[in-house]
N, C-alpha and C positions, 0 to 999 in steps of 0.2 A: 360558527353556528350555521346550519344549512339554510340558505336563502335569506338569512337574517343578517343585517348589518348592525353591529353593536357600537354605539357612539358614546364615548365618555364626555359628559358635560361637566366641566369644573365648576365648583361652587364653594363659597366661604373660603377658608384658608386651604383646605386640603381634601374636601369631599369630591367624590365623583357621583353624579347622577347618571344612571345608565339608560340610554335611549335605544330601544329595540326597533329597528326600522325594516319594513318590508313593503316595497311599492310606495304607495302614497300614505301609508299608515304607520303609526308608531305607538309603542307602549313605553312607559317610563317606570324605572325602579327607584324607589326611595327619593322622591322629589322634595328635598328639604327646602328648596327655593324655586318658586314658579317662574321667575323672570327669565333666567337663562334657558329654561325649557321652552317657554313661549317664544322667545327670540329665535331659537333654533327651528322650532316648528314653522314659524312664519317665514323665516329666511329660506327654508327648503321646501315650502309649500306642502307640509305634512299635516295630517289630521290625527290627533291623539285618539286612541281607542281603548286604553286601559291604564290604570295606575296600580302598581304593585308595591307594597310596603313590607319590609322585613321586621321592623319593630317600631316602638312608639316614640323614640327620641326625636326632638324637634328638627334636627338637621337631616332627618329622613322623611318626615311627614309635614313639615311646616308649609310646603307649597300646595298641599292637596286642595284646600278650599279655593284658592285663587285659580288653580287649573280647572277645577270643576265649574267655576263661573264662566269659563270660556268653552269647556268641553264637558258636558254631562255624561261621564263615562263610568263604567264599573270601577270600583276601588277594592282591591284584594288586600287583606291584612290579617295578621294573627288573631285568632279567635279570643285569646286570653289577654289581649291588650286593647287599650283605647286608641283607635286610629281615626283621625278626622275624615268624615265622609265615607267611611267604609260601607260598602254594600254587600261584600262577600267575606264572611269570617272563615278563615281557612286553618286547617290543622293537618298534621302528617297523614298522608294517605289520600288527601284531596288532589285533584288535578285542575289546574287553571287552563281553560280553553280560550285561546286567542285566535279566533277564526280569521280575522283580518290579516293576521301575521302568519297564518297556517302553522301555528305553534301550539304545543301543549307542554305545560310545565308541571312537574310534580312538586308537592309541598313536603318539606322535611322540617320537623320540629328540632330546633337547635338552641335550646335555652342555655343561659349562662351569663351572657352579657346583659340580657334582660330576661325576665321570667317566661315570656311567651314568644321569644324570637323564632322566626321561621326563615327558611331558605327556599329558593325556587330552583329546580333542576330540570334541564331538558336539553336535547340536542348537544350533549357533551359540554354543557355550560352550567355553571353554578353561580347564582346571585345570592351571596351569603351575608350581605349587610356588614355587621361588625362582629360576627362570630369568628371567622377566619380572615386574617390579613395576609398579604404577601410577606412571608417570613415572620409572621406574628399572629396574635389573636387578640380579641377584645378584652377589655377589663371586665372583672366580675362584679358588675354593679348590683345584680339581682339574683345571682346564682352562686352555688358552692363550687369549689374546684372539682368535686366528683361529677356534678352535673355538666360542667363545661367540658371536662375530659370525655364524658360519654358523647356529647354533641360533636366534638372534634373527631372522635373515633368513628362516629357514624359517617362523617364527611370523608374520612380517610379510606373508607371502604368503597367509595366511588372510583370509577376508572382513572388511571393515571393520566389519561389524555383529557380529562375534564379541565376546561378553562375556568379559572377562579376569578370572578368579578367581585372583588370586595369594594367597600365604599369609601376608602380613604387612601391617600398617598402617604403612607407611613413607612415605605419599604426600606429606605436607607437607614432610618433610625432603628428599625427592627433588625436589619442586618448587623448594625453595630453591636447590638445586644447579643445576637446569635453568635457573633465571633467571640464574645466573652465566654459563652458556654462551650463552643466548639471551635477554638482558634485554628485548628489544623484541618478542618473539613474542606477538602479541595473543591467540592461542588459549591460550597458557600463562598469561597474566595473567587471562584469563577463568576458566580452570580453577582457578587458585589461589583466586579469590574464592569459587567454588562449593564447593571442597573444604574451605576454612576454615570455611564456614558449616556444612557437614556435620559436621565434627568439633566445632564449638561446640555443636551440637545432639546430640552423642554418637551420631552416625550413622557407619557405615563409609563410606569413600571408594571402596570396591570392591564389586562389580565395576566395571571401567571398560570402555569400548568400544575395540577395537583401532584403529578409525579415529582416535579421540582420541589414543591413544598415538602413532600415526604423526605427528600434528601437534604433539605437545608433549614426547614422551619423547626426550631427546638420544641415548639408546642405540639408538634405531631411526632416527636421522636422520644417520647417518654419511656420507650422500651429499648432504646439504643444504648449500648454499654457506655459510650463516651458521654452521653447526656446524663445517664444515671450516675456516673462517677462524679461529674461536675456538680450535679445537684446535691449529692451526698457530701461532697467537700464543702459546698456552701452552707448546707444545713448542719454540718458537724455531727451527722448521725446516719445510720443505715435507713434506707427508704425501701420498703418491701413491696409496695404496690405502685403500679404505673401512675395512678392518679396522684399519689403522694409526690412523685417526681414532677409531674405537671404542676401541682400546687406550689412546690418549691421554686420551680423555674418562673412561674407567674409572679410569685412574691418577690423574687430576685429582681425581675424587671421593674416591678412597681417601685422597689426601693431605689432603683437607679434613675427613674424618670423624674 
């Protein structure tokens, strides 16, 4: 990201809270826990200038109030969900201006995991919460397969060079499932070796590139013949629409989790 340093702050068992840093200022995306964010800010003498939330789940917004007690900053969050401390309700088409970071982010509506989920896109970077994961996607807690398929299709139209900053370290588990769907995908096997090495060295597997997701993530490959065939074999019937392929693959992973 131009002029911006993006820092992954681990939290809970597998969350990443993303800190966007420019000069002496920082914004945080999905601060489920305030303490690691406060610690990093104090350690590096940074001042928080904004909070951005993608959806209402506690591991994404649970630190808002505590952060606001230290830094009374704007809080951006989806208009159709309840976000603690929210000052700016955002929907698709809105732009989040972060002048301290010299950054502008566009808001994209990506419902499915939750009903009002949003993502933030700018400077070839996507902060997508729990909609798209590295080699996976979020569970459908509040949306239908059709809705989630539409959201993922919207993301897939972004440039291949987009860096995908998802909110969890689920990659190796997601790759295991992707190999069930496409065991002979060479890009997937290469990715597995690389990401296993990253985790063995205690490094994050994210961000990933959207182009890589399109080549390896079964949830973005509902129109690829190998994925269609695997889904039809699992379902035991013909699947005529891409969203039906997606729905089958999502149900398949849910059954194995």
